[in-house]
C-alpha positions in Angstrom: -8.7 27.4 -1.1 -7.5 24.8 1.5 -6.1 21.3 0.5 -7.7 18.3 0.8 -5.5 15.9 2.5 -4.4 14.2 -0.8 -3.4 16.9 -2.3 -1.0 17.9 0.3 0.4 14.2 0.6 1.0 14.2 -2.7 2.7 17.1 -2.8 4.6 15.9 -0.4 5.9 12.7 -2.5 9.3 12.1 -4.5 7.4 10.1 -7.1 5.1 12.1 -9.3 4.5 9.7 -11.8 1.8 7.5 -9.2 -1.6 7.6 -9.8 -2.7 7.9 -5.5 -6.3 7.2 -5.1 -8.9 9.8 -4.3 -10.6 10.3 -1.1 -13.8 9.1 -2.5 -11.8 6.1 -3.1 -10.3 5.5 -0.2 -13.1 5.9 1.8 -14.9 2.9 -0.5 -11.5 1.1 0.5 -11.9 1.6 4.3 -16.1 1.0 4.2 -15.0 -2.4 2.9 -12.1 -2.8 4.7 -13.6 -1.4 8.0 -12.1 -3.3 10.6 -9.1 -4.7 8.8 -6.2 -2.0 8.5 -3.7 -4.8 7.3 -6.6 -5.2 3.4 -6.4 -2.0 3.8 -2.8 -1.1 3.5 -2.4 -4.6 1.0 -5.5 -2.9 -1.2 -3.9 0.9 -1.3 -0.6 -1.2 -2.6 -2.6 -2.6 -5.5 -3.3 0.3 -6.6 -0.3 2.6 -7.0 2.2 0.0 -7.4 2.3 -2.0 -10.7 2.1 -5.6 -10.6 5.2 -5.8 -11.8 6.4 -3.4 -9.2 5.2 -5.7 -6.6 6.2 -8.5 -8.3 10.5 -7.8 -7.9 10.2 -5.8 -4.6 9.0 -5.8 -1.5 8.7 -3.0 1.5 12.2 -3.0 2.6 14.3 -4.1 -0.6 15.9 -7.0 1.6 16.5 -10.6 0.0 17.8 -9.5 -3.3 14.4 -7.0 -3.7 14.0 -4.0 -4.9 12.1 -1.5 -2.3 8.8 -0.6 -2.6 8.7 3.4 -3.2 9.4 5.1 0.1 7.3 8.1 -0.7 4.3 5.8 -1.6 4.6 3.4 1.3 4.4 6.5 3.8 1.3 7.8 1.9 -0.3 4.3 3.0 0.8 4.4 5.8 -0.6 8.3 7.1 -3.9 6.9 5.2 -4.0 3.5 7.5 -3.4 5.6 10.4 -5.8 8.7 9.2 -8.9 6.5 8.8 -8.6 4.2 11.6 -7.3 7.0 13.8 -4.2 4.5 15.3 -2.7 6.4 18.4 0.8 6.9 18.6 1.6 3.7 20.7 0.1 1.5 18.6 1.6 2.7 14.9 4.3 1.4 15.4 3.2 -2.1 15.4 0.5 -2.0 13.6 2.4 -0.7 10.3 4.6 -3.8 10.6 1.7 -5.8 10.4 0.6 -3.7 7.3 4.0 -4.4 5.9 4.2 -7.7 6.1 0.8 -7.7 4.8 1.7 -5.9 1.1 5.0 -8.0 0.9 2.4 -11.5 0.8 0.8 -9.4 -1.4 3.8 -9.0 -3.3 5.5 -12.7 -3.1 2.3 -13.7 -4.4 2.7 -11.1 -7.7 5.8 -13.7 -7.9 4.0 -16.7 -8.1 2.9 -18.3 -10.7 -0.7 -18.8 -10.9 -2.1 -22.4 -11.4 -4.2 -21.5 -14.1 -0.8 -20.4 -15.7 0.6 -23.4 -15.1 -2.2 -25.4 -16.7 -2.7 -24.2 -20.0 1.2 -23.3 -20.9 
């Protein structure tokens, strides 16, 4: 029996406690973010990293933050490349934009929500 792309990716990742989206979930997410690989990457990150992980981290572990798990980031990168069929010549540029989006989402997790400030 052949393994699906996700099973192969999951087996090669270091962090076995992480829960990765299924092929069906990724396809559904892709259909919602069709022309936006950056948003696709951010949405996958929100699925596989806890809010606490995102709050205390960023992609590269700079500015006194922890680095997000490289295995899970590799999973996101591979999903973006697969679903958007990014040619090798553009992969670095597209991934940089995706990492910027994920880092932006991490910053949003650190900032208190207006409703939390008003009601506290």
